Backbone bond lengths (Angstrom), bond angles and torsions (degrees), N, CA, C in turn:
res aa  C-N    CA-C-N  psi(-1)  N-CA   C-N-CA  omega(-1)  CA-C   N-CA-C  phi
1 M - - - 1.441 - - 1.547 105.25 -
2 Q 1.316 113.16 135.62 1.610 117.61 -178.90 1.448 107.44 -82.50
3 E 1.333 111.76 154.94 1.468 119.12 178.04 1.512 107.56 -90.44
4 A 1.303 116.99 142.32 1.488 123.00 176.13 1.495 110.52 -97.20
5 W 1.299 113.86 132.37 1.498 121.00 177.27 1.527 107.43 -114.33
6 L 1.307 114.63 139.57 1.473 117.62 178.33 1.492 108.58 -117.61
7 Q 1.341 116.86 145.07 1.471 127.69 177.10 1.532 107.44 -83.60
8 L 1.323 122.28 122.07 1.419 128.44 174.31 1.444 109.52 -114.17
9 Q 1.379 112.22 147.79 1.529 117.48 170.64 1.544 106.51 -146.14
10 C 1.279 112.98 131.95 1.489 121.16 176.15 1.405 112.96 -68.48
11 P 1.369 117.72 123.19 1.487 118.79 -179.13 1.534 111.93 -71.79
12 A 1.322 119.13 -13.94 1.459 123.72 -177.56 1.597 109.68 -86.72
13 C 1.305 116.00 -52.80 1.482 122.23 -172.30 1.496 113.69 -109.30
14 N 1.297 118.71 -7.26 1.486 126.58 -175.48 1.552 116.00 62.63
15 E 1.372 113.63 17.03 1.515 113.25 174.96 1.527 110.63 -67.04
16 S 1.363 119.86 138.68 1.428 124.01 -178.60 1.482 108.86 -114.68
17 W 1.346 115.49 149.67 1.472 122.25 177.05 1.515 108.69 -165.62
18 E 1.332 114.41 174.37 1.482 118.83 177.96 1.574 108.69 -119.26
19 E 1.339 114.97 146.93 1.439 121.88 175.63 1.466 110.51 -131.70
20 R 1.332 119.94 147.61 1.434 122.80 171.51 1.501 108.41 -70.71
21 V 1.292 117.77 136.14 1.490 123.36 -178.61 1.567 108.02 -58.75
22 N 1.309 115.12 -38.03 1.492 117.94 -178.52 1.547 113.35 -68.54
23 D 1.260 121.62 -11.84 1.404 126.53 178.66 1.513 112.53 -97.50
24 L 1.326 116.71 3.41 1.550 118.65 -176.50 1.549 105.93 -115.11
25 S 1.299 109.63 158.57 1.471 122.59 -176.84 1.605 105.23 -95.04
26 A 1.397 114.88 -171.12 1.394 120.30 -179.67 1.538 111.10 -70.02
27 P 1.391 116.93 154.67 1.403 123.04 -173.74 1.546 115.07 -54.92
28 D 1.316 119.78 -27.37 1.440 122.58 -176.98 1.557 111.52 -92.08
29 T 1.300 118.47 -1.85 1.474 122.74 179.43 1.564 110.14 -72.54
30 Q 1.332 114.10 139.56 1.524 120.73 178.34 1.513 106.64 -61.25
31 F 1.269 117.16 139.97 1.516 123.89 -174.12 1.530 104.53 -141.08
32 A 1.287 119.50 141.11 1.434 123.58 178.94 1.500 111.38 -119.50
33 C 1.316 116.02 137.48 1.458 123.49 172.39 1.559 111.48 -69.46
34 D 1.337 117.94 127.16 1.463 118.46 -178.47 1.499 108.17 -73.19
35 D 1.366 122.01 -19.82 1.414 122.08 -173.42 1.602 110.64 -84.13
36 C 1.366 114.91 -46.89 1.488 116.28 -176.07 1.542 112.68 -116.26
37 G 1.336 117.32 -8.39 1.507 118.19 176.17 1.497 111.82 86.14
38 S 1.317 122.27 -1.07 1.506 123.83 -176.24 1.577 105.16 -62.16
39 E 1.370 118.81 136.94 1.402 124.28 176.44 1.539 110.02 -115.29
40 R 1.344 114.53 130.07 1.428 125.91 -178.24 1.475 110.16 -151.40
41 P 1.311 119.54 169.18 1.462 119.77 171.15 1.526 107.93 -63.99
42 L 1.291 114.12 147.16 1.489 123.16 -175.97 1.540 110.42 -57.02
43 S 1.319 115.59 -35.12 1.473 117.74 -178.31 1.511 113.56 -62.71
44 E 1.288 117.80 -26.88 1.498 119.81 175.41 1.491 115.17 -70.77
45 F 1.327 116.80 -18.26 1.504 121.71 174.92 1.541 113.53 -85.62
46 M 1.294 119.50 -10.84 1.449 119.87 178.70 1.538 109.49 -66.98
47 Q 1.382 114.26 129.87 1.440 117.33 -172.99 1.552 108.54 -78.43
48 T 1.319 118.91 -33.82 1.481 120.00 179.40 1.526 111.75 -125.76
49 A 1.275 119.85 165.72 1.527 124.26 174.63 1.457 107.13 -65.02
50 R 1.314 122.02 -34.45 1.441 124.75 -179.71 1.557 110.18 -65.94
51 D 1.312 115.95 -43.00 1.449 118.37 174.08 1.509 112.57 -54.31
52 L 1.321 117.00 -47.31 1.434 120.95 179.97 1.611 112.20 -66.36
53 E 1.295 117.46 -35.40 1.432 120.96 174.62 1.526 111.37 -65.06
54 V 1.308 119.14 -42.19 1.480 121.58 178.56 1.609 107.67 -65.17
55 L 1.280 114.99 -44.33 1.508 118.26 177.83 1.628 110.18 -53.97
56 R 1.271 108.67 -49.48 1.547 111.89 -178.43 1.533 113.51 -63.18
57 E 1.379 114.30 -36.25 1.421 115.60 176.11 1.512 115.96 -66.31
58 F 1.306 116.92 -34.97 1.510 118.77 177.99 1.532 112.72 -80.12
59 T 1.338 118.53 -29.54 1.446 119.44 -176.73 1.587 112.79 -94.82
60 G 1.332 114.68 -1.83 1.418 121.38 173.23 1.517 110.05 66.81
């Protein structure tokens, strides 16, 4: 089975990075940017609609 990676981007500082979908929580879980500390729901960090769709598929 292949690993799925998602593109994340902080809405506050625009820092971009990738995370393994298995390392992430549900889309509505609070998530913090390691770069600036901004906290928002994880769904707001998804760079594309497809990233959010994949996250929802994996977290049910």
